[in-house]
Backbone and ligand atoms as CSV (ligand in chain L), in Angstrom:
chain,resi,resn,atom,element,x,y,z
A,1,MET,N,N,22.434,16.529,6.868
A,1,MET,CA,C,22.223,16.975,5.489
A,1,MET,C,C,21.916,15.782,4.580
A,2,GLY,N,N,20.893,15.864,3.800
A,2,GLY,CA,C,20.556,14.790,2.869
A,2,GLY,C,C,20.972,15.156,1.460
A,3,ILE,N,N,20.464,14.409,0.491
A,3,ILE,CA,C,20.801,14.773,-0.879
A,3,ILE,C,C,20.059,16.045,-1.241
A,4,LYS,N,N,20.538,16.720,-2.258
A,4,LYS,CA,C,20.022,18.050,-2.630
A,4,LYS,C,C,18.496,18.085,-2.703
A,5,GLY,N,N,17.919,19.034,-1.996
A,5,GLY,CA,C,16.490,19.258,-2.091
A,5,GLY,C,C,15.640,18.307,-1.272
A,6,MET,N,N,16.265,17.355,-0.580
A,6,MET,CA,C,15.468,16.439,0.237
A,6,MET,C,C,15.793,16.641,1.706
A,7,GLU,N,N,14.791,17.032,2.434
A,7,GLU,CA,C,14.959,17.282,3.853
A,7,GLU,C,C,15.045,15.945,4.599
A,8,LEU,N,N,15.929,15.876,5.569
A,8,LEU,CA,C,16.004,14.679,6.417
A,8,LEU,C,C,15.245,14.929,7.707
A,9,LYS,N,N,14.312,14.054,7.997
A,9,LYS,CA,C,13.557,14.192,9.253
A,9,LYS,C,C,14.459,13.782,10.423
A,10,PRO,N,N,14.086,14.222,11.634
A,10,PRO,CA,C,14.861,13.807,12.807
A,10,PRO,C,C,14.774,12.294,13.025
A,11,CYS,N,N,15.676,11.794,13.867
A,11,CYS,CA,C,15.739,10.364,14.174
A,11,CYS,C,C,14.420,9.885,14.801
A,12,PRO,N,N,13.832,8.771,14.283
A,12,PRO,CA,C,12.578,8.279,14.868
A,12,PRO,C,C,12.771,7.657,16.246
A,13,PHE,N,N,14.013,7.366,16.612
A,13,PHE,CA,C,14.268,6.736,17.909
A,13,PHE,C,C,14.495,7.778,19.004
A,14,CYS,N,N,15.324,8.796,18.692
A,14,CYS,CA,C,15.708,9.737,19.757
A,14,CYS,C,C,15.443,11.192,19.390
A,15,GLY,N,N,15.045,11.479,18.146
A,15,GLY,CA,C,14.801,12.866,17.748
A,15,GLY,C,C,16.062,13.608,17.338
A,16,GLY,N,N,17.203,12.913,17.311
A,16,GLY,CA,C,18.479,13.551,16.977
A,16,GLY,C,C,18.600,13.883,15.498
A,17,GLU,N,N,19.667,14.618,15.180
A,17,GLU,CA,C,19.919,15.016,13.797
A,17,GLU,C,C,20.492,13.828,13.022
A,18,ALA,N,N,20.058,13.691,11.766
A,18,ALA,CA,C,20.466,12.541,10.967
A,18,ALA,C,C,21.400,12.969,9.845
A,19,GLU,N,N,22.162,12.018,9.322
A,19,GLU,CA,C,23.048,12.298,8.197
A,19,GLU,C,C,23.075,11.113,7.245
A,20,GLU,N,N,23.455,11.438,6.008
A,20,GLU,CA,C,23.581,10.404,4.985
A,20,GLU,C,C,24.889,9.656,5.224
A,21,TYR,N,N,24.866,8.365,4.992
A,21,TYR,CA,C,26.067,7.564,5.187
A,21,TYR,C,C,26.175,6.568,4.045
A,22,SER,N,N,27.359,6.446,3.485
A,22,SER,CA,C,27.520,5.475,2.407
A,22,SER,C,C,28.805,4.687,2.598
A,23,THR,N,N,28.800,3.479,2.079
A,23,THR,CA,C,29.993,2.650,2.140
A,23,THR,C,C,30.127,1.916,0.813
A,24,THR,N,N,31.351,1.782,0.361
A,24,THR,CA,C,31.599,1.163,-0.948
A,24,THR,C,C,32.547,-0.015,-0.799
A,25,GLY,N,N,32.306,-1.037,-1.569
A,25,GLY,CA,C,33.258,-2.135,-1.660
A,25,GLY,C,C,33.340,-2.995,-0.416
A,26,SER,N,N,32.237,-3.618,-0.065
A,26,SER,CA,C,32.283,-4.590,1.026
A,26,SER,C,C,32.919,-5.873,0.517
A,27,LEU,N,N,33.021,-6.853,1.369
A,27,LEU,CA,C,33.582,-8.146,0.976
A,27,LEU,C,C,32.745,-8.804,-0.124
A,28,LEU,N,N,31.457,-8.515,-0.123
A,28,LEU,CA,C,30.553,-9.221,-1.029
A,28,LEU,C,C,30.359,-8.520,-2.363
A,29,SER,N,N,30.601,-7.225,-2.423
A,29,SER,CA,C,30.219,-6.504,-3.628
A,29,SER,C,C,30.993,-5.184,-3.726
A,30,HIS,N,N,31.083,-4.668,-4.936
A,30,HIS,CA,C,31.757,-3.378,-5.131
A,30,HIS,C,C,30.762,-2.231,-5.176
A,31,MET,N,N,29.519,-2.531,-4.938
A,31,MET,CA,C,28.509,-1.484,-5.002
A,31,MET,C,C,28.626,-0.533,-3.811
A,32,THR,N,N,28.047,0.662,-4.003
A,32,THR,CA,C,27.956,1.617,-2.913
A,32,THR,C,C,26.591,1.446,-2.242
A,33,TYR,N,N,26.609,1.341,-0.949
A,33,TYR,CA,C,25.368,1.227,-0.175
A,33,TYR,C,C,25.156,2.507,0.609
A,34,TRP,N,N,23.895,2.863,0.726
A,34,TRP,CA,C,23.527,4.109,1.399
A,34,TRP,C,C,22.565,3.817,2.538
A,35,THR,N,N,22.692,4.621,3.555
A,35,THR,CA,C,21.655,4.627,4.586
A,35,THR,C,C,21.651,6.017,5.212
A,36,ILE,N,N,20.687,6.241,6.075
A,36,ILE,CA,C,20.652,7.471,6.861
A,36,ILE,C,C,20.839,7.048,8.297
A,37,ARG,N,N,21.752,7.721,8.972
A,37,ARG,CA,C,21.944,7.341,10.366
A,37,ARG,C,C,21.930,8.567,11.260
A,38,CYS,N,N,21.662,8.288,12.517
A,38,CYS,CA,C,21.514,9.340,13.508
A,38,CYS,C,C,22.874,9.667,14.102
A,39,LYS,N,N,23.191,10.959,14.172
A,39,LYS,CA,C,24.478,11.385,14.731
A,39,LYS,C,C,24.521,11.159,16.239
A,40,THR,N,N,23.357,11.086,16.865
A,40,THR,CA,C,23.304,10.993,18.324
A,40,THR,C,C,23.323,9.541,18.801
A,41,CYS,N,N,22.361,8.736,18.325
A,41,CYS,CA,C,22.244,7.378,18.871
A,41,CYS,C,C,22.787,6.318,17.913
A,42,GLY,N,N,23.115,6.697,16.683
A,42,GLY,CA,C,23.673,5.733,15.734
A,42,GLY,C,C,22.636,4.836,15.082
A,43,GLY,N,N,21.376,5.004,15.437
A,43,GLY,CA,C,20.304,4.233,14.796
A,43,GLY,C,C,20.294,4.542,13.308
A,44,HIS,N,N,20.011,3.538,12.486
A,44,HIS,CA,C,19.979,3.833,11.056
A,44,HIS,C,C,18.757,3.227,10.388
A,45,GLY,N,N,18.513,3.699,9.178
A,45,GLY,CA,C,17.353,3.253,8.415
A,45,GLY,C,C,17.716,2.118,7.488
A,46,GLU,N,N,16.891,1.960,6.463
A,46,GLU,CA,C,17.136,0.903,5.477
A,46,GLU,C,C,18.462,1.124,4.763
A,47,ILE,N,N,19.116,0.029,4.407
A,47,ILE,CA,C,20.340,0.111,3.612
A,47,ILE,C,C,19.941,-0.118,2.159
A,48,THR,N,N,20.249,0.856,1.324
A,48,THR,CA,C,19.781,0.814,-0.062
A,48,THR,C,C,20.955,1.040,-1.009
A,49,THR,N,N,20.699,0.913,-2.298
A,49,THR,CA,C,21.746,1.153,-3.285
A,49,THR,C,C,21.619,2.542,-3.899
A,50,HIS,N,N,20.736,3.346,-3.373
A,50,HIS,CA,C,20.563,4.703,-3.898
A,50,HIS,C,C,20.254,5.667,-2.750
A,51,PRO,N,N,20.927,6.829,-2.719
A,51,PRO,CA,C,20.704,7.743,-1.585
A,51,PRO,C,C,19.269,8.235,-1.487
A,52,LYS,N,N,18.590,8.388,-2.639
A,52,LYS,CA,C,17.220,8.908,-2.602
A,52,LYS,C,C,16.294,7.921,-1.876
A,53,SER,N,N,16.431,6.625,-2.173
A,53,SER,CA,C,15.544,5.667,-1.496
A,53,SER,C,C,15.892,5.541,-0.017
A,54,ALA,N,N,17.159,5.731,0.329
A,54,ALA,CA,C,17.525,5.717,1.757
A,54,ALA,C,C,16.848,6.870,2.493
A,55,THR,N,N,16.866,8.044,1.866
A,55,THR,CA,C,16.239,9.224,2.480
A,55,THR,C,C,14.728,9.044,2.592
A,56,GLU,N,N,14.116,8.535,1.531
A,56,GLU,CA,C,12.658,8.342,1.560
A,56,GLU,C,C,12.259,7.337,2.639
A,57,ALA,N,N,13.024,6.252,2.757
A,57,ALA,CA,C,12.712,5.235,3.761
A,57,ALA,C,C,12.866,5.813,5.170
A,58,TRP,N,N,13.893,6.608,5.358
A,58,TRP,CA,C,14.139,7.232,6.664
A,58,TRP,C,C,12.994,8.173,7.025
A,59,ASN,N,N,12.616,9.012,6.092
A,59,ASN,CA,C,11.584,10.014,6.363
A,59,ASN,C,C,10.220,9.381,6.629
A,60,ARG,N,N,9.947,8.212,6.014
A,60,ARG,CA,C,8.683,7.517,6.267
A,60,ARG,C,C,8.559,7.037,7.702
A,61,ARG,N,N,9.702,6.749,8.329
A,61,ARG,CA,C,9.656,6.215,9.690
A,61,ARG,C,C,9.331,7.275,10.725
A,62,TYR,N,N,9.591,8.530,10.355
A,62,TYR,CA,C,9.433,9.596,11.332
A,62,TYR,C,C,7.968,9.979,11.483
A,63,GLU,N,N,7.486,9.997,12.707
A,63,GLU,CA,C,6.134,10.478,12.973
A,63,GLU,C,C,6.232,11.690,13.881
A,64,PRO,N,N,5.696,12.818,13.431
A,64,PRO,CA,C,5.763,13.996,14.292
A,64,PRO,C,C,4.952,13.760,15.565
A,65,PRO,N,N,5.324,14.408,16.672
A,65,PRO,CA,C,4.551,14.264,17.908
A,65,PRO,C,C,3.096,14.633,17.662
A,66,ASN,N,N,2.192,13.938,18.331
A,66,ASN,CA,C,0.766,14.167,18.092
A,66,ASN,C,C,0.242,15.320,18.939
A,67,GLU,N,N,0.781,16.512,18.693
A,67,GLU,CA,C,0.288,17.714,19.358
A,67,GLU,C,C,-1.053,18.089,18.725
A,68,PRO,N,N,-1.917,18.793,19.475
A,68,PRO,CA,C,-3.133,19.297,18.821
A,68,PRO,C,C,-2.735,20.160,17.618
A,69,LEU,N,N,-3.510,20.077,16.547
A,69,LEU,CA,C,-3.214,20.887,15.367
A,69,LEU,C,C,-3.440,22.361,15.685
A,70,THR,N,N,-2.579,23.209,15.159
A,70,THR,CA,C,-2.885,24.636,15.237
A,70,THR,C,C,-3.939,24.916,14.170
A,71,LEU,N,N,-4.621,26.054,14.279
A,71,LEU,CA,C,-5.652,26.368,13.287
A,71,LEU,C,C,-5.040,26.505,11.892
A,72,GLU,N,N,-3.799,26.965,11.824
A,72,GLU,CA,C,-3.126,27.090,10.525
A,72,GLU,C,C,-2.870,25.701,9.933
A,73,GLU,N,N,-2.415,24.768,10.780
A,73,GLU,CA,C,-2.172,23.400,10.304
A,73,GLU,C,C,-3.476,22.741,9.866
A,74,LEU,N,N,-4.516,22.986,10.651
A,74,LEU,CA,C,-5.817,22.398,10.346
A,74,LEU,C,C,-6.311,22.843,8.967
A,75,ARG,N,N,-6.139,24.109,8.661
A,75,ARG,CA,C,-6.618,24.631,7.377
A,75,ARG,C,C,-5.927,23.991,6.185
A,76,GLU,N,N,-4.734,23.451,6.413
A,76,GLU,CA,C,-4.006,22.798,5.309
A,76,GLU,C,C,-4.422,21.337,5.132
A,77,MET,N,N,-5.318,20.848,5.994
A,77,MET,CA,C,-5.665,19.426,5.949
A,77,MET,C,C,-7.005,19.161,5.252
A,78,VAL,N,N,-7.302,19.961,4.249
A,78,VAL,CA,C,-8.548,19.799,3.494
A,78,VAL,C,C,-8.594,18.398,2.867
A,79,ASN,N,N,-9.753,17.745,3.058
A,79,ASN,CA,C,-9.988,16.378,2.555
A,79,ASN,C,C,-9.123,15.326,3.224
A,80,GLU,N,N,-8.580,15.654,4.391
A,80,GLU,CA,C,-7.801,14.658,5.130
A,80,GLU,C,C,-8.532,14.309,6.425
A,81,PRO,N,N,-8.308,13.078,6.918
A,81,PRO,CA,C,-8.955,12.702,8.173
A,81,PRO,C,C,-8.284,13.367,9.366
A,82,ILE,N,N,-9.085,13.803,10.303
A,82,ILE,CA,C,-8.569,14.362,11.554
A,82,ILE,C,C,-9.338,13.725,12.706
A,83,TRP,N,N,-8.689,13.624,13.848
A,83,TRP,CA,C,-9.345,13.103,15.031
A,83,TRP,C,C,-9.782,14.295,15.875
A,84,ILE,N,N,-11.083,14.378,16.141
A,84,ILE,CA,C,-11.582,15.512,16.923
A,84,ILE,C,C,-11.996,15.042,18.307
A,85,VAL,N,N,-11.553,15.786,19.314
A,85,VAL,CA,C,-11.942,15.523,20.694
A,85,VAL,C,C,-12.900,16.627,21.136
A,86,PHE,N,N,-14.063,16.218,21.635
A,86,PHE,CA,C,-15.041,17.180,22.155
A,86,PHE,C,C,-15.047,17.121,23.677
A,87,ASP,N,N,-15.291,18.259,24.302
A,87,ASP,CA,C,-15.297,18.270,25.775
A,87,ASP,C,C,-16.682,17.988,26.346
A,88,GLY,N,N,-17.686,17.841,25.472
A,88,GLY,CA,C,-19.012,17.480,25.952
A,88,GLY,C,C,-19.984,18.636,26.068
A,89,SER,N,N,-19.550,19.866,25.787
A,89,SER,CA,C,-20.486,20.994,25.925
A,89,SER,C,C,-21.279,21.258,24.637
A,90,ASP,N,N,-20.610,21.416,23.495
A,90,ASP,CA,C,-21.328,21.627,22.226
A,90,ASP,C,C,-21.746,20.302,21.582
A,91,HIS,N,N,-20.882,19.311,21.717
A,91,HIS,CA,C,-21.125,17.980,21.153
A,91,HIS,C,C,-20.778,16.964,22.234
A,92,PRO,N,N,-21.455,15.803,22.212
A,92,PRO,CA,C,-21.142,14.809,23.253
A,92,PRO,C,C,-19.704,14.314,23.157
A,93,LYS,N,N,-19.124,13.991,24.313
A,93,LYS,CA,C,-17.761,13.465,24.342
A,93,LYS,C,C,-17.635,12.218,23.479
A,94,GLY,N,N,-18.728,11.437,23.443
A,94,GLY,CA,C,-18.732,10.202,22.665
A,94,GLY,C,C,-18.624,10.432,21.165
A,95,ALA,N,N,-18.802,11.693,20.742
A,95,ALA,CA,C,-18.661,12.014,19.320
A,95,ALA,C,C,-17.201,12.248,18.939
A,96,SER,N,N,-16.291,12.077,19.905
A,96,SER,CA,C,-14.861,12.223,19.614
A,96,SER,C,C,-14.408,11.036,18.772
A,97,HIS,N,N,-14.181,11.279,17.503
A,97,HIS,CA,C,-13.645,10.231,16.621
A,97,HIS,C,C,-13.134,10.861,15.330
A,98,TRP,N,N,-12.947,10.011,14.304
A,98,TRP,CA,C,-12.410,10.515,13.035
A,98,TRP,C,C,-13.444,11.329,12.268
A,99,TYR,N,N,-12.981,12.415,11.683
A,99,TYR,CA,C,-13.799,13.225,10.790
A,99,TYR,C,C,-12.982,13.549,9.547
A,100,LEU,N,N,-13.691,13.822,8.483
A,100,LEU,CA,C,-13.030,14.319,7.282
A,100,LEU,C,C,-13.164,15.835,7.288
A,101,PHE,N,N,-12.043,16.499,7.148
A,101,PHE,CA,C,-12.066,17.950,7.169
A,101,PHE,C,C,-12.326,18.491,5.765
A,102,HIS,N,N,-13.359,19.355,5.629
A,102,HIS,CA,C,-13.705,19.860,4.301
A,102,HIS,C,C,-13.130,21.235,4.010
A,103,GLY,N,N,-13.083,22.064,5.024
A,103,GLY,CA,C,-12.549,23.393,4.768
A,103,GLY,C,C,-13.065,24.407,5.774
A,104,TYR,N,N,-12.545,25.605,5.623
A,104,TYR,CA,C,-12.883,26.698,6.523
A,104,TYR,C,C,-13.859,27.617,5.814
A,105,LEU,N,N,-14.973,27.892,6.471
A,105,LEU,CA,C,-16.033,28.680,5.839
A,105,LEU,C,C,-16.633,29.645,6.859
A,106,SER,N,N,-16.468,30.912,6.631
A,106,SER,CA,C,-17.001,31.998,7.460
A,106,SER,C,C,-17.038,31.671,8.962
A,107,GLY,N,N,-15.854,31.516,9.519
A,107,GLY,CA,C,-15.738,31.349,10.969
A,107,GLY,C,C,-15.954,29.949,11.476
A,108,THR,N,N,-16.207,28.993,10.562
A,108,THR,CA,C,-16.412,27.617,11.017
A,108,THR,C,C,-15.547,26.651,10.216
A,109,TYR,N,N,-15.215,25.540,10.889
A,109,TYR,CA,C,-14.510,24.444,10.238
A,109,TYR,C,C,-15.530,23.349,9.946
A,110,VAL,N,N,-15.649,22.980,8.674
A,110,VAL,CA,C,-16.682,22.029,8.262
A,110,VAL,C,C,-16.080,20.629,8.242
A,111,VAL,N,N,-16.684,19.718,9.017
A,111,VAL,CA,C,-16.194,18.345,9.109
A,111,VAL,C,C,-17.355,17.369,8.948
A,112,THR,N,N,-17.045,16.192,8.394
A,112,THR,CA,C,-18.053,15.141,8.256
A,112,THR,C,C,-17.615,13.911,9.022
A,113,GLY,N,N,-18.527,13.405,9.849
A,113,GLY,CA,C,-18.283,12.161,10.561
A,113,GLY,C,C,-19.011,11.026,9.856
A,114,PHE,N,N,-19.335,9.963,10.592
A,114,PHE,CA,C,-20.015,8.826,9.984
A,114,PHE,C,C,-21.409,9.218,9.502
A,115,ILE,N,N,-22.058,10.125,10.232
A,115,ILE,CA,C,-23.448,10.453,9.946
A,115,ILE,C,C,-23.619,11.922,9.588
A,116,ASP,N,N,-23.064,12.778,10.402
A,116,ASP,CA,C,-23.374,14.198,10.285
A,116,ASP,C,C,-22.237,15.025,9.711
A,117,THR,N,N,-22.639,16.135,9.105
A,117,THR,CA,C,-21.671,17.179,8.781
A,117,THR,C,C,-21.870,18.300,9.793
A,118,TRP,N,N,-20.783,18.693,10.407
A,118,TRP,CA,C,-20.858,19.727,11.434
A,118,TRP,C,C,-20.012,20.919,11.067
A,119,LYS,N,N,-20.487,22.087,11.516
A,119,LYS,CA,C,-19.702,23.309,11.401
A,119,LYS,C,C,-19.217,23.655,12.808
A,120,LEU,N,N,-17.921,23.566,12.987
A,120,LEU,CA,C,-17.354,23.807,14.313
A,120,LEU,C,C,-16.781,25.219,14.375
A,121,LYS,N,N,-17.160,25.924,15.417
A,121,LYS,CA,C,-16.771,27.338,15.524
A,121,LYS,C,C,-15.278,27.510,15.774
A,122,ARG,N,N,-14.693,28.402,14.993
A,122,ARG,CA,C,-13.290,28.742,15.171
A,122,ARG,C,C,-13.049,29.269,16.589
A,123,SER,N,N,-13.980,30.083,17.071
A,123,SER,CA,C,-13.798,30.723,18.378
A,123,SER,C,C,-13.827,29.710,19.520
A,124,ALA,N,N,-14.376,28.510,19.253
A,124,ALA,CA,C,-14.458,27.491,20.308
A,124,ALA,C,C,-13.275,26.527,20.261
A,125,TYR,N,N,-12.383,26.713,19.284
A,125,TYR,CA,C,-11.260,25.773,19.148
A,125,TYR,C,C,-10.344,25.866,20.379
A,126,GLY,N,N,-10.013,24.703,20.927
A,126,GLY,CA,C,-9.187,24.677,22.137
A,126,GLY,C,C,-10.030,24.790,23.397
A,127,LYS,N,N,-11.328,25.106,23.243
A,127,LYS,CA,C,-12.226,25.195,24.404
A,127,LYS,C,C,-13.171,24.003,24.406
A,128,THR,N,N,-13.976,23.882,23.347
A,128,THR,CA,C,-14.933,22.767,23.311
A,128,THR,C,C,-14.525,21.671,22.341
A,129,TRP,N,N,-13.582,21.957,21.449
A,129,TRP,CA,C,-13.097,20.922,20.529
A,129,TRP,C,C,-11.639,21.160,20.180
A,130,LEU,N,N,-10.962,20.045,19.837
A,130,LEU,CA,C,-9.552,20.060,19.460
A,130,LEU,C,C,-9.342,19.015,18.367
A,131,ALA,N,N,-8.473,19.307,17.430
A,131,ALA,CA,C,-8.217,18.363,16.336
A,131,ALA,C,C,-6.777,17.854,16.382
A,132,PHE,N,N,-6.623,16.557,16.038
A,132,PHE,CA,C,-5.311,15.895,16.042
A,132,PHE,C,C,-5.099,15.192,14.699
A,133,ARG,N,N,-3.814,14.945,14.385
A,133,ARG,CA,C,-3.471,14.148,13.200
A,133,ARG,C,C,-3.761,12.673,13.411
A,134,ARG,N,N,-3.581,12.220,14.651
A,134,ARG,CA,C,-3.801,10.809,14.975
A,134,ARG,C,C,-4.650,10.726,16.227
A,135,ARG,N,N,-5.215,9.557,16.449
A,135,ARG,CA,C,-6.003,9.350,17.650
A,135,ARG,C,C,-5.099,9.469,18.881
A,136,PRO,N,N,-5.389,10.374,19.805
A,136,PRO,CA,C,-4.486,10.592,20.939
A,136,PRO,C,C,-4.253,9.339,21.798
A,137,GLU,N,N,-5.255,8.482,21.957
A,137,GLU,CA,C,-5.106,7.283,22.795
A,137,GLU,C,C,-4.087,6.294,22.247
A,138,GLU,N,N,-3.744,6.442,20.952
A,138,GLU,CA,C,-2.781,5.523,20.353
A,138,GLU,C,C,-1.358,5.832,20.778
A,139,GLU,N,N,-1.162,6.985,21.434
A,139,GLU,CA,C,0.189,7.367,21.830
A,139,GLU,C,C,0.723,6.406,22.882
A,140,LYS,N,N,2.036,6.137,22.777
A,140,LYS,CA,C,2.651,5.226,23.747
A,140,LYS,C,C,2.835,5.944,25.076
L,1,ZN,ZN,ZN,18.845,8.797,17.241
């Protein structure tokens, strides 16, 4: 549980549930220090003097798994970069790279690459093309 209204992301090290932790009155100071720590592995984030900044720092470290985007997730990424992988049938495999997603228009997803704007068929999603939040090869 984090501070009111702020969701705590899972632990970036092990995926475990995290909690707010504070300590007051160390040998050096009477201030209260805050951090977010993992209930499972004990890993913790930045130590700050305010719970809100501890939560924000913790949440920045978390990266969701790079699963292919669902079509619903994709539709929410208007004007954001997406990595598209092509299987080579509609577009060459070598065209797999970053695109800017513009929006959904009558059965197609409109994306712009370095040169071209393409309309990718909704019905072909998962067959000839797939979209990711990050470049899949960057995964450890
Ligand atoms: Zn953990």
